[in-house]
A tleap script that builds the chain and sets N, CA, C and O, in Angstrom:
source leaprc.protein.ff14SB
mol = sequence {
  NMET ASN ASN THR LEU LYS GLN SER LEU LYS
  ALA LYS ALA HIE HIE LEU LYS PRO VAL VAL
  MET LEU GLY ALA LYS GLY LEU THR GLN SER
  VAL ILE ASP GLU ALA ASP ILE ALA LEU THR
  ALA HIE GLU LEU ILE LYS ALA LYS LEU SER
  GLY VAL GLU LYS GLU GLU LYS GLU SER LEU
  ALA LYS ASP LEU CYS ALA LYS LEU LYS ALA
  ILE TYR VAL GLN VAL ILE GLY ASN THR LEU
  ILE MET TYR ARG LYS ASN GLU GLU CLYS
}
set mol.1.N position { 0.860 -1.169 0.000 }
set mol.1.CA position { 0.000 0.000 0.000 }
set mol.1.C position { 0.907 1.233 0.000 }
set mol.1.O position { 1.851 1.332 0.785 }
set mol.2.N position { 0.598 2.165 -0.898 }
set mol.2.CA position { 1.417 3.369 -0.962 }
set mol.2.C position { 0.944 4.393 0.076 }
set mol.2.O position { -0.149 4.273 0.628 }
set mol.3.N position { 1.776 5.388 0.328 }
set mol.3.CA position { 1.487 6.389 1.357 }
set mol.3.C position { 0.249 7.220 1.043 }
set mol.3.O position { -0.486 7.602 1.953 }
set mol.4.N position { 0.012 7.502 -0.231 }
set mol.4.CA position { -1.149 8.301 -0.609 }
set mol.4.C position { -2.443 7.580 -0.239 }
set mol.4.O position { -3.359 8.180 0.323 }
set mol.5.N position { -2.509 6.299 -0.556 }
set mol.5.CA position { -3.695 5.504 -0.226 }
set mol.5.C position { -3.852 5.402 1.296 }
set mol.5.O position { -4.958 5.525 1.821 }
set mol.6.N position { -2.751 5.178 1.987 }
set mol.6.CA position { -2.801 5.052 3.442 }
set mol.6.C position { -3.316 6.345 4.088 }
set mol.6.O position { -4.157 6.292 4.986 }
set mol.7.N position { -2.823 7.492 3.642 }
set mol.7.CA position { -3.280 8.775 4.180 }
set mol.7.C position { -4.753 9.010 3.871 }
set mol.7.O position { -5.488 9.538 4.706 }
set mol.8.N position { -5.185 8.620 2.676 }
set mol.8.CA position { -6.581 8.767 2.294 }
set mol.8.C position { -7.491 7.910 3.184 }
set mol.8.O position { -8.550 8.365 3.617 }
set mol.9.N position { -7.075 6.682 3.449 }
set mol.9.CA position { -7.863 5.792 4.308 }
set mol.9.C position { -7.923 6.309 5.741 }
set mol.9.O position { -8.969 6.224 6.386 }
set mol.10.N position { -6.822 6.839 6.241 }
set mol.10.CA position { -6.804 7.413 7.587 }
set mol.10.C position { -7.784 8.586 7.676 }
set mol.10.O position { -8.515 8.721 8.657 }
set mol.11.N position { -7.792 9.426 6.650 }
set mol.11.CA position { -8.690 10.584 6.638 }
set mol.11.C position { -10.150 10.152 6.596 }
set mol.11.O position { -10.989 10.725 7.291 }
set mol.12.N position { -10.455 9.141 5.782 }
set mol.12.CA position { -11.834 8.650 5.691 }
set mol.12.C position { -12.274 7.993 6.996 }
set mol.12.O position { -13.444 8.082 7.369 }
set mol.13.N position { -11.352 7.336 7.690 }
set mol.13.CA position { -11.684 6.613 8.921 }
set mol.13.C position { -11.810 7.534 10.126 }
set mol.13.O position { -12.347 7.133 11.158 }
set mol.14.N position { -11.326 8.747 10.005 }
set mol.14.CA position { -11.291 9.663 11.150 }
set mol.14.C position { -12.664 9.828 11.816 }
set mol.14.O position { -12.749 9.864 13.044 }
set mol.15.N position { -13.705 9.924 11.043 }
set mol.15.CA position { -15.037 10.184 11.598 }
set mol.15.C position { -15.836 8.910 11.893 }
set mol.15.O position { -16.965 8.990 12.376 }
set mol.16.N position { -15.268 7.753 11.611 }
set mol.16.CA position { -15.970 6.494 11.857 }
set mol.16.C position { -15.944 6.131 13.336 }
set mol.16.O position { -15.021 6.493 14.066 }
set mol.17.N position { -16.966 5.418 13.754 }
set mol.17.CA position { -17.025 4.859 15.106 }
set mol.17.C position { -16.589 3.393 15.025 }
set mol.17.O position { -16.837 2.741 14.011 }
set mol.18.N position { -15.945 2.862 16.068 }
set mol.18.CA position { -15.576 1.444 16.063 }
set mol.18.C position { -16.810 0.547 15.978 }
set mol.18.O position { -17.790 0.755 16.693 }
set mol.19.N position { -16.749 -0.442 15.107 }
set mol.19.CA position { -17.883 -1.362 14.940 }
set mol.19.C position { -17.587 -2.755 15.488 }
set mol.19.O position { -18.492 -3.581 15.607 }
set mol.20.N position { -16.333 -3.018 15.820 }
set mol.20.CA position { -15.929 -4.310 16.379 }
set mol.20.C position { -15.159 -4.030 17.660 }
set mol.20.O position { -14.323 -3.128 17.712 }
set mol.21.N position { -15.450 -4.815 18.695 }
set mol.21.CA position { -14.786 -4.645 19.987 }
set mol.21.C position { -14.015 -5.916 20.342 }
set mol.21.O position { -14.591 -7.001 20.424 }
set mol.22.N position { -12.718 -5.771 20.547 }
set mol.22.CA position { -11.889 -6.867 21.024 }
set mol.22.C position { -11.689 -6.673 22.513 }
set mol.22.O position { -11.202 -5.630 22.949 }
set mol.23.N position { -12.061 -7.670 23.291 }
set mol.23.CA position { -11.951 -7.558 24.736 }
set mol.23.C position { -10.814 -8.372 25.298 }
set mol.23.O position { -9.874 -8.735 24.591 }
set mol.24.N position { -10.912 -8.649 26.573 }
set mol.24.CA position { -9.869 -9.388 27.287 }
set mol.24.C position { -9.732 -10.821 26.788 }
set mol.24.O position { -8.682 -11.437 26.969 }
set mol.25.N position { -10.779 -11.363 26.159 }
set mol.25.CA position { -10.721 -12.733 25.644 }
set mol.25.C position { -9.867 -12.832 24.388 }
set mol.25.O position { -9.519 -13.928 23.951 }
set mol.26.N position { -9.535 -11.688 23.815 }
set mol.26.CA position { -8.645 -11.682 22.657 }
set mol.26.C position { -9.359 -11.939 21.348 }
set mol.26.O position { -10.522 -11.578 21.168 }
set mol.27.N position { -8.647 -12.562 20.451 }
set mol.27.CA position { -9.119 -12.782 19.089 }
set mol.27.C position { -9.923 -14.073 19.018 }
set mol.27.O position { -9.364 -15.142 18.774 }
set mol.28.N position { -11.229 -13.980 19.230 }
set mol.28.CA position { -12.106 -15.148 19.185 }
set mol.28.C position { -12.736 -15.260 17.797 }
set mol.28.O position { -12.675 -14.327 16.996 }
set mol.29.N position { -13.331 -16.394 17.534 }
set mol.29.CA position { -13.964 -16.615 16.230 }
set mol.29.C position { -15.125 -15.653 16.021 }
set mol.29.O position { -15.358 -15.212 14.895 }
set mol.30.N position { -15.854 -15.320 17.072 }
set mol.30.CA position { -16.980 -14.393 16.926 }
set mol.30.C position { -16.494 -12.991 16.553 }
set mol.30.O position { -17.159 -12.293 15.787 }
set mol.31.N position { -15.344 -12.574 17.084 }
set mol.31.CA position { -14.766 -11.270 16.719 }
set mol.31.C position { -14.362 -11.286 15.248 }
set mol.31.O position { -14.615 -10.325 14.521 }
set mol.32.N position { -13.741 -12.368 14.813 }
set mol.32.CA position { -13.327 -12.497 13.412 }
set mol.32.C position { -14.550 -12.459 12.491 }
set mol.32.O position { -14.533 -11.797 11.454 }
set mol.33.N position { -15.610 -13.177 12.881 }
set mol.33.CA position { -16.834 -13.199 12.077 }
set mol.33.C position { -17.474 -11.820 11.980 }
set mol.33.O position { -17.885 -11.402 10.898 }
set mol.34.N position { -17.562 -11.112 13.100 }
set mol.34.CA position { -18.156 -9.767 13.109 }
set mol.34.C position { -17.340 -8.796 12.263 }
set mol.34.O position { -17.900 -7.992 11.518 }
set mol.35.N position { -16.024 -8.873 12.379 }
set mol.35.CA position { -15.156 -7.998 11.594 }
set mol.35.C position { -15.286 -8.307 10.107 }
set mol.35.O position { -15.264 -7.397 9.278 }
set mol.36.N position { -15.420 -9.575 9.770 }
set mol.36.CA position { -15.594 -9.979 8.372 }
set mol.36.C position { -16.887 -9.406 7.798 }
set mol.36.O position { -16.899 -8.887 6.682 }
set mol.37.N position { -17.966 -9.499 8.555 }
set mol.37.CA position { -19.262 -8.952 8.122 }
set mol.37.C position { -19.159 -7.441 7.940 }
set mol.37.O position { -19.641 -6.896 6.948 }
set mol.38.N position { -18.526 -6.766 8.904 }
set mol.38.CA position { -18.397 -5.311 8.841 }
set mol.38.C position { -17.538 -4.878 7.656 }
set mol.38.O position { -17.865 -3.903 6.980 }
set mol.39.N position { -16.445 -5.592 7.398 }
set mol.39.CA position { -15.590 -5.254 6.255 }
set mol.39.C position { -16.306 -5.478 4.923 }
set mol.39.O position { -16.127 -4.712 3.976 }
set mol.40.N position { -17.104 -6.517 4.862 }
set mol.40.CA position { -17.860 -6.779 3.642 }
set mol.40.C position { -18.859 -5.668 3.384 }
set mol.40.O position { -19.069 -5.267 2.239 }
set mol.41.N position { -19.470 -5.174 4.438 }
set mol.41.CA position { -20.488 -4.127 4.293 }
set mol.41.C position { -19.884 -2.744 4.069 }
set mol.41.O position { -20.433 -1.950 3.306 }
set mol.42.N position { -18.759 -2.442 4.725 }
set mol.42.CA position { -18.260 -1.061 4.744 }
set mol.42.C position { -16.885 -0.846 4.124 }
set mol.42.O position { -16.528 0.299 3.845 }
set mol.43.N position { -16.114 -1.878 3.900 }
set mol.43.CA position { -14.742 -1.830 3.384 }
set mol.43.C position { -13.729 -1.255 4.365 }
set mol.43.O position { -12.657 -1.834 4.545 }
set mol.44.N position { -14.041 -0.133 5.001 }
set mol.44.CA position { -13.129 0.527 5.930 }
set mol.44.C position { -13.798 0.569 7.297 }
set mol.44.O position { -14.882 1.134 7.445 }
set mol.45.N position { -13.141 -0.040 8.315 }
set mol.45.CA position { -13.748 -0.078 9.645 }
set mol.45.C position { -12.703 0.216 10.712 }
set mol.45.O position { -11.495 0.159 10.484 }
set mol.46.N position { -13.235 0.535 11.890 }
set mol.46.CA position { -12.415 0.671 13.084 }
set mol.46.C position { -12.798 -0.446 14.047 }
set mol.46.O position { -13.959 -0.847 14.125 }
set mol.47.N position { -11.809 -0.936 14.774 }
set mol.47.CA position { -12.034 -1.927 15.826 }
set mol.47.C position { -11.408 -1.399 17.107 }
set mol.47.O position { -10.305 -0.855 17.082 }
set mol.48.N position { -12.101 -1.555 18.215 }
set mol.48.CA position { -11.617 -1.103 19.518 }
set mol.48.C position { -10.884 -2.259 20.185 }
set mol.48.O position { -11.427 -3.357 20.305 }
set mol.49.N position { -9.655 -2.012 20.617 }
set mol.49.CA position { -8.826 -3.024 21.274 }
set mol.49.C position { -8.796 -2.740 22.768 }
set mol.49.O position { -7.867 -2.098 23.259 }
set mol.50.N position { -9.809 -3.215 23.499 }
set mol.50.CA position { -9.906 -2.980 24.942 }
set mol.50.C position { -9.354 -4.175 25.699 }
set mol.50.O position { -9.499 -5.318 25.265 }
set mol.51.N position { -8.730 -3.908 26.813 }
set mol.51.CA position { -8.231 -4.986 27.654 }
set mol.51.C position { -7.045 -5.716 27.063 }
set mol.51.O position { -6.764 -6.853 27.441 }
set mol.52.N position { -6.340 -5.073 26.134 }
set mol.52.CA position { -5.181 -5.681 25.490 }
set mol.52.C position { -3.940 -4.905 25.927 }
set mol.52.O position { -3.935 -3.674 25.923 }
set mol.53.N position { -2.901 -5.627 26.298 }
set mol.53.CA position { -1.655 -4.986 26.704 }
set mol.53.C position { -1.057 -4.201 25.543 }
set mol.53.O position { -1.199 -4.581 24.381 }
set mol.54.N position { -0.402 -3.123 25.869 }
set mol.54.CA position { 0.172 -2.227 24.861 }
set mol.54.C position { 1.101 -2.979 23.901 }
set mol.54.O position { 1.085 -2.728 22.696 }
set mol.55.N position { 1.897 -3.886 24.429 }
set mol.55.CA position { 2.859 -4.632 23.614 }
set mol.55.C position { 2.168 -5.596 22.648 }
set mol.55.O position { 2.730 -5.936 21.607 }
set mol.56.N position { 0.960 -6.034 22.984 }
set mol.56.CA position { 0.253 -7.025 22.181 }
set mol.56.C position { -0.607 -6.410 21.078 }
set mol.56.O position { -0.983 -7.110 20.138 }
set mol.57.N position { -0.923 -5.134 21.171 }
set mol.57.CA position { -1.863 -4.505 20.246 }
set mol.57.C position { -1.454 -4.644 18.789 }
set mol.57.O position { -2.264 -5.030 17.946 }
set mol.58.N position { -0.219 -4.334 18.498 }
set mol.58.CA position { 0.276 -4.358 17.119 }
set mol.58.C position { 0.190 -5.766 16.530 }
set mol.58.O position { -0.301 -5.944 15.415 }
set mol.59.N position { 0.661 -6.757 17.269 }
set mol.59.CA position { 0.647 -8.129 16.755 }
set mol.59.C position { -0.775 -8.667 16.646 }
set mol.59.O position { -1.088 -9.387 15.698 }
set mol.60.N position { -1.635 -8.332 17.595 }
set mol.60.CA position { -3.032 -8.747 17.548 }
set mol.60.C position { -3.733 -8.128 16.347 }
set mol.60.O position { -4.498 -8.798 15.653 }
set mol.61.N position { -3.472 -6.851 16.105 }
set mol.61.CA position { -4.084 -6.152 14.976 }
set mol.61.C position { -3.638 -6.756 13.646 }
set mol.61.O position { -4.460 -6.971 12.755 }
set mol.62.N position { -2.359 -7.025 13.512 }
set mol.62.CA position { -1.845 -7.601 12.265 }
set mol.62.C position { -2.345 -9.027 12.071 }
set mol.62.O position { -2.590 -9.453 10.942 }
set mol.63.N position { -2.496 -9.765 13.165 }
set mol.63.CA position { -3.031 -11.127 13.092 }
set mol.63.C position { -4.483 -11.103 12.615 }
set mol.63.O position { -4.868 -11.902 11.762 }
set mol.64.N position { -5.287 -10.191 13.160 }
set mol.64.CA position { -6.681 -10.063 12.742 }
set mol.64.C position { -6.767 -9.702 11.262 }
set mol.64.O position { -7.565 -10.283 10.525 }
set mol.65.N position { -5.962 -8.761 10.832 }
set mol.65.CA position { -5.965 -8.359 9.418 }
set mol.65.C position { -5.560 -9.519 8.510 }
set mol.65.O position { -6.133 -9.691 7.434 }
set mol.66.N position { -4.588 -10.305 8.931 }
set mol.66.CA position { -4.154 -11.451 8.136 }
set mol.66.C position { -5.272 -12.486 8.005 }
set mol.66.O position { -5.483 -13.042 6.927 }
set mol.67.N position { -5.981 -12.742 9.091 }
set mol.67.CA position { -7.083 -13.717 9.057 }
set mol.67.C position { -8.227 -13.247 8.167 }
set mol.67.O position { -8.933 -14.064 7.576 }
set mol.68.N position { -8.410 -11.931 8.072 }
set mol.68.CA position { -9.509 -11.373 7.282 }
set mol.68.C position { -9.076 -10.982 5.877 }
set mol.68.O position { -9.893 -10.518 5.082 }
set mol.69.N position { -7.790 -11.168 5.564 }
set mol.69.CA position { -7.235 -10.729 4.279 }
set mol.69.C position { -7.508 -9.245 4.064 }
set mol.69.O position { -7.869 -8.810 2.970 }
set mol.70.N position { -7.328 -8.489 5.131 }
set mol.70.CA position { -7.559 -7.042 5.112 }
set mol.70.C position { -6.223 -6.324 5.192 }
set mol.70.O position { -5.213 -6.900 5.595 }
set mol.71.N position { -6.236 -5.063 4.804 }
set mol.71.CA position { -5.038 -4.235 4.878 }
set mol.71.C position { -5.008 -3.546 6.233 }
set mol.71.O position { -5.958 -2.871 6.629 }
set mol.72.N position { -3.899 -3.729 6.930 }
set mol.72.CA position { -3.667 -3.047 8.199 }
set mol.72.C position { -3.308 -1.605 7.862 }
set mol.72.O position { -2.312 -1.352 7.184 }
set mol.73.N position { -4.123 -0.656 8.336 }
set mol.73.CA position { -3.860 0.753 8.061 }
set mol.73.C position { -3.096 1.380 9.216 }
set mol.73.O position { -2.037 1.976 9.019 }
set mol.74.N position { -3.645 1.241 10.443 }
set mol.74.CA position { -3.018 1.916 11.575 }
set mol.74.C position { -3.628 1.448 12.890 }
set mol.74.O position { -4.807 1.098 12.948 }
set mol.75.N position { -2.819 1.445 13.941 }
set mol.75.CA position { -3.324 1.349 15.310 }
set mol.75.C position { -2.930 2.649 15.975 }
set mol.75.O position { -1.754 3.008 16.018 }
set mol.76.N position { -3.919 3.347 16.489 }
set mol.76.CA position { -3.654 4.585 17.216 }
set mol.76.C position { -4.428 4.499 18.524 }
set mol.76.O position { -5.654 4.386 18.526 }
set mol.77.N position { -3.706 4.553 19.627 }
set mol.77.CA position { -4.342 4.369 20.927 }
set mol.77.C position { -4.890 2.960 21.034 }
set mol.77.O position { -4.147 1.988 20.894 }
set mol.78.N position { -6.179 2.844 21.280 }
set mol.78.CA position { -6.847 1.546 21.370 }
set mol.78.C position { -7.676 1.231 20.131 }
set mol.78.O position { -8.547 0.361 20.177 }
set mol.79.N position { -7.421 1.920 19.033 }
set mol.79.CA position { -8.256 1.774 17.845 }
set mol.79.C position { -7.443 1.282 16.650 }
set mol.79.O position { -6.398 1.836 16.311 }
set mol.80.N position { -7.954 0.230 16.030 }
set mol.80.CA position { -7.359 -0.341 14.823 }
set mol.80.C position { -8.180 0.110 13.625 }
set mol.80.O position { -9.410 0.070 13.659 }
set mol.81.N position { -7.509 0.534 12.577 }
set mol.81.CA position { -8.173 0.853 11.317 }
set mol.81.C position { -7.737 -0.199 10.306 }
set mol.81.O position { -6.544 -0.445 10.130 }
set mol.82.N position { -8.715 -0.820 9.642 }
set mol.82.CA position { -8.399 -1.809 8.613 }
set mol.82.C position { -9.302 -1.638 7.413 }
set mol.82.O position { -10.407 -1.105 7.510 }
set mol.83.N position { -8.806 -2.104 6.273 }
set mol.83.CA position { -9.484 -1.906 4.993 }
set mol.83.C position { -9.433 -3.186 4.186 }
set mol.83.O position { -8.406 -3.863 4.141 }
set mol.84.N position { -10.543 -3.512 3.550 }
set mol.84.CA position { -10.582 -4.625 2.602 }
set mol.84.C position { -11.513 -4.248 1.472 }
set mol.84.O position { -12.699 -4.004 1.697 }
set mol.85.N position { -10.989 -4.197 0.257 }
set mol.85.CA position { -11.777 -3.832 -0.916 }
set mol.85.C position { -12.863 -4.865 -1.122 }
set mol.85.O position { -12.599 -6.067 -1.100 }
set mol.86.N position { -14.077 -4.402 -1.322 }
set mol.86.CA position { -15.206 -5.281 -1.609 }
set mol.86.C position { -15.318 -5.398 -3.117 }
set mol.86.O position { -15.631 -4.422 -3.798 }
set mol.87.N position { -15.069 -6.554 -3.625 }
set mol.87.CA position { -15.069 -6.785 -5.080 }
set mol.87.C position { -16.461 -6.683 -5.691 }
set mol.87.O position { -16.591 -6.500 -6.901 }
set mol.88.N position { -17.503 -6.799 -4.869 }
set mol.88.CA position { -18.878 -6.762 -5.378 }
set mol.88.C position { -19.375 -5.356 -5.615 }
set mol.88.O position { -20.373 -5.177 -6.313 }
set mol.89.N position { -18.715 -4.342 -5.059 }
set mol.89.CA position { -19.175 -2.962 -5.204 }
set mol.89.C position { -18.737 -2.379 -6.519 }
set mol.89.O position { -19.037 -1.221 -6.811 }
savepdb mol mol.pdb
quit
């Protein structure tokens, strides 16, 4: 992903509310399923990473993106931004 696309996605995601919540239980199948549904519907989503240690956030976020075949855009604070192009649109 080039910097122009990444900056554009960050700008578009700025006003979005998180639609997926990751809690202390971590990356469960239900979280993966919900994120998959949200990405299919919206392409660009935010996920809230609550109850996750600071050191684990980056690896957890990249793991989730890999499982969903999504592009990891950014983790800022407790919020993950990810993008997956919907081929049907």
